[in-house]
Every structure is written in structure tokens, then in C-alpha cells.
N, C-alpha and C positions, 0 to 999 in steps of 0.2 A: 373539467377541472374536478379534481378529488379533493375533498375537504377532509382533513384528519381531525376527528373530534377529540376533545380533551378526555382522557381516561377518567373513569370514576375515581380511581386511586390515583391522585395527582402525584407525579414524580416529585421528589423533594426539589425545591428551588436551589439556585446557587447560593443565595444567602443562607439557606438553612444548612448547607454543607461546608460552608467556608471554614468553620472551626476544625473540621475533620481534615481539611487540606492543609491547614497551617497558614499563619499569616505570612504574606510575601515579605521578603527583606526589602528595605528601602534603598535598593541599589539600582541605578540606571542600567538597563540592559535591554537587548532585543536580538535581532538577528546576528549582529556583530559579536555580542557577548556569547551566543550560542556557538557560533563558528570558533571562537577562541577556545571554548570548552571542548568542543569536538576534537580539535587538533591535539589538546592535551590528553584527552581520553584515548585517542588512537595511539599516541606515544607510549602511554603506560601500557595499554594492551599489547603493543607490538613488542615491548621489552619483556613482557611475561609469557609471550607465546613461544612455543617451540618451533624454531625455524623463522624465516622471514615473514613479516605481515604482508598479505597479498594486496597490492595496489591500494593502499590507504588513501593516497592522494586522489586517485581516480574515483574511489568510492565517495570521498568527501565532495569532489566536484559534482558527482551526479546528485547527491543530496541538496546542494545549494542550487543547482539548476532546477530540480523539481520543485524546491520551495519558491523560486522566483516564478516559474511558469504557472504554479497554482495560485499565487497571491497577487500577481500583477494585474489581473482583471477585476479584483475586488475593489469596490469604491467605499472603503471604510473611512470614517472620519472620527476625530477625537470624541472620546466619550461613549462610543458605541460597544457592542459586545460581539465578539467572534469566537467560534468554537472549533477546535480541532478534535476529530474523533479518531481514537484508536492508537495514538503513539505513546511510547514510554518516556520519551525525552523532550517532547514539545518542539520538534523541528519547525512546525508551521506556527505554533502558538507564539514563539518568540518573534517570528516575523510579523505576526498579526499585532503584537504589542507595539511595534514601531508605528503602525497606522492608527491604532485607537488611543495611544498615549496613556499617561498615567491615570487619567480620569476614566478611561474605558476598562474593559475586561477582555483577556485573551485566555480562554478556558481550554485545558487539554484534558480530555476525557479518556482515561486508561481502561481498556476493556477486559483484560484478563489478568489473572492473578500473578502469572509470571512477569508480565510487563510492569505491574504494579510494584512487585518486589524490586525490580531493577530501578524503578523510578524512586522508590524510597531510599535505596542505597546511594543513588546519585545526588539526592537531595540532603543526604546526611553530612555533606561537607567533605573535607579532605582535599587531596590533590586533584581529584577529578569531580568535585562537587559541582552540581548544576548552578549556573548563575541564576539568581532570582531577581525578578523585576516586579515593580508595584502592580503591573497590569496582569501578570501571569499567574494562573491558579491551576493546580492539578487535582483532579477528583477521580476516584474510583468509580466505574460505571458498569451497568448491565447493559449489554447491547440491545435488549428488548425493552428497556425503560431508562432512557438517558436522564441523569439528574439535573436538568435544566428546564425551566417552566416553558410551556408552549408559547410561542411568539417571542421568546426571550433573547433571540439572536439575530444580528443583522447579516451574519455570514456563517457558513458551515463548511468545513474542509474535511475530506476523507481521503486517506492515502493508503491504497493497497490492503483494505480491510475486508474485502468481499471474497477474494479467492480463498478456497479451502473451507469456507463455511457451507453448511447446508443452505440450499436455496431459499427455503422458507425464512431461515434466520437472516440471510443476507437481505431479503425483501423487507422484513421487519425493521432491520437496521436503517435502511434507507428511509422507511416511513417515519421512524424516530427522528432522523436528521431533518426531514422537512417539517415535522412537527414543531422543532425548535425555532424555525424561521418566522420572522415577521412577514406579513404579506409584501411581495416584492423583494424579499431577502434573497441573498445570492448563495448558491451552492456550487462547490467545485470539487472534483474528485480525480484521482489518478488510480488506474487499474492496470496490472500487467496482463498480457495475453500469452500464457505459457504455452499453449498448443501451437502457437506461431513462433516459438523459440527456434533459433538456427545457429549452426556453427560456421564460422568463416576463418580463413586464414588470417593469423595474426599479422600486423604490420611488419614488414621486413621478411616474412616467411615466404617460401616458394609457393606460387599459386597452385591450387588444387587442380588435379588433372581434369580434362574435360568430361571424361566418363563419370568422375565423382560429382562434378557440378551437375551434370545432366541427371544423375540419380537424384540429386537434391531437388531439382525443379520437378521431377516426376512425383516425388513424395508431397511437395506442396500443391501440385495440381491434383493429386488423389484426395488431399485433405479438402480442398475447395469444393471438389465434386460431391464429397460425402457429407458436407455440412447439412444438406437437406435430407439426408438418408438417415434413418433411425438404425443405429448399430444393432446387431443381434442381442436380444435380451439375455442378461447373465442369469444363472440359475437363481431363483428366489431365496432369500435368506430369512430366517425366522424373525418375525417382527419388523422386517424391512417394509418401508412405505415411502411415499413422496417427500415426507418431511426430512429423510435422511439423504436425498439426492443433493450432490454437491453443486454449488454455484458454477455455472458455465460462463467462463470469461470470454465473451465475444462482444464486439461493438454493438450489434443489433440487440443482444440480450441486455446489455447495460442500458441502452437508451430506452428499451421497452420497460425495463424495471423502474427507471427514474420517472418515466411518463405515469406509470401506475402509482407511483409515490406522490404524484401532484406537482411535478416540475414541468417547465416548458421553456421555450426559447433556447434550445441547446446549441452550444458551439463545441465542436469536436477538433482536437489537434492530435497529432501523432508524435511519438518520441521513441527512444530505444535506450537500452542500457546494457553495457558489457557486464555480465554477472559472474563469468567464470573464464578462466584461461588455462588451457591444458597443452602439454607437450607430447603426452603419450596416451595410448588408448586407456591404460589403467587410470590415469588422472581424469579422463572423461567419465568413466564409471564412478569414480570417487565424487566428482561434482554432481553427478545424477543421483547418487544413492547414498553416499557416504555421510558420516556424521558432521563433516565440515561444509556440506552442501549449502550454499547461500539461499536456497529456496525453502520456504516453510509453508506447507510440507515439501519434501524434496521434489526435484523436477520429475523424476520417474513416477511418482505418486500423482503429480498434477496431471501429467500426460495421460496416465491410466484412467484418470477421472473424466477426460474430455475426449479421448480418441479410442477407437476399438484396438484390441490387443495387438493385432497385426500391424497396426499403423505405429504404435509405440515401438515395436521391434524394428520396423524400418527406420524410424528416426534414430534409434540407438545405434543401429547398424551403420547408418550414414556417418554419424559422429565418430564412431570407432574407426571406420575406414579413412575418414578425413585426417584423423590424428596421425596416421602412418606417415603423412607427407609433411609433417612439420607442426609447430605450435598453432592451435586454434583457439578462437574466442567463441564463447556462447553469448549471443545477442539476444536479449528479451525485448520484444515490442512492447510499448506502453501506449495508453490511450488516455488523454486528457479531456474531460467533459465539464463544461460549466452550464448552469441553468438558473432559473429563478422560480420562486414559489409564486403562484398565481395571485393576483391581487384579490 
């Protein structure tokens, strides 16, 4: 068991930061209120976008499915404190509010300035103003020093906040999440596995030819065989060191990092999400690299951080080839992990 000691400079407690977050409005609200807001938000954004909004019903369905999958295992009761780390709009926090009630706290910690700006705009009211509930609080947070006292949370949830971060920063964030938990407190997280993303024929489209499917299987087999092989080292950059290595999103790597942070009793589940749909080769490239790519950072950047250059080229070559035969979807595998802080 790894004990995380209280830092000498104690992070400010929730009570100390409540004024900065603003008092919550006394309006009943939880997951249902957030869902109503999300539908209005998408309608407004769709009307302002150039061209049709891509599959907003499908995206909304994925969000609610992920919230349900992450929170259903938590055994929260009225009056407890639960923390969502990393979101701008409180997808999980509003769901937690249903469990902790008006006497509890559902805290959403916003980790970067861009997300905080979006949060502030959404909390400013108007046609797409976020619903506010007595239990829900938003706080601006530093990933290396979360503003909740040690042992101040009965549950902590993390959704897609590790990918794209330096490995050292990601490990520090996990350690901070565990620090917040009471002994026996529950931790849940969802992380994508971008290096395992794949394109498949869209429903109703003609099946991909056998040679294309065979090529895809060869790529996946090559990836599995190369997992234990260290790729050729890139030319050293000035000032580069291990602190700048990006987090590697793999199941084994995530479980190892969680164990180092002081969690145990893991339960692992799998999921997937359609993140892009393309009808032509040019659309495949737009989803992988273009400004409208749903991946942050874009899929091409994520693949380049996890696979040798030749493997990235093979992946993109397969997707471009597949798009020649009809509409294809990019499917992103997901991993759900739950654990508890040791007593």
C-alpha cells in the first residue's frame, strides 16, 4: 500500500474556495437537468454551425452511457462528497448530485484555462446556461494540486484526462485523485485507447473486401507483437527528458499507474465509441488531422505518440483504402476501471 502524505503546503479546502466558485442556485437539478441543458446546447450549436451538426443524438447517447457506466458502481449516500476531475460542464458531477442529495457536495474540478472559460460562459445564464443545483460546485484546479482537502471525498471520477498529458503529469494527477479519497473511498475512470482505434464499414454500407479486412488484421497483429518492443529512438531534442514523454494509453499501463498511486481491488470493463464517420478518403484525413477532428489532440498526433512512424502510416493507409468502398466509421475503444483506496 502506498500512503500519500499531506503536502507541507496544504491545498486550499473546498470551503475556502466556495466563494470563488459562486453560490449554487437553489434549483433542484441532477442528471436529468444536465441532459435537458445538453439537448438545448446542441440545438443552439447546430443552428450556428456551417452545415449539419454531426450525429448529435449519437454523441449525447455516448455521454449518458459513459456517465451511467462510471457512476453505477459508486455507493454514495446522502451527505457525502464526490469529485469529478477534469470536465468543463460537470457531466458526472450532476449525476453525483442525484446520489449525495442537497446535503452533500458534488464538486467538478476544471483543470485548464480553456475549459474554465467555457464553464464560466455556460454558468453565465442565457438560453444555454448550465443548470445549477444545491450540491454542485465548480472550482478551477491545478492538476498537480487539487483544491480539496486530503481525505475529503468519498468518491473521485476521472474521464479521459490522462491521454495527451506528459506521463509524469498524468501520474501526479492520479496521485492527487487518490489523496482526496477517504480510506476505502472509490475511484472510477474512463480512458480511451487511441492506438487501437479502427475504421469499420458504416451500417448499410457495402462490406469491405477481404483483402482490406486482411490488411487490417495484419496491422493489429503487428501492433500486438510490437507492444513489448521498444521502437527506434527518435533523434534527441534539446532539453528533452522523461518528463516530456506522453502518457501511453494501454490497459496494463493504466492499471500499473493506479496501483502506484495507492489503489487496489480493480475492476475492468471495456467499451467503445464511434467518434467519426467519413464517406471519402479526404474526410478520413480531415477527421485525423483537421481542425474539426474530435480528438484532442488529433488522432494522428495521438497515434504518433504511441506507435512507430511506419505503423501510423499503415493505419492511415488502411483507413484511406477502406473509405474507397463506402462510408466508414472510426471506432475508439474505451476502458473503464474502478478501484478503492486502501484502508
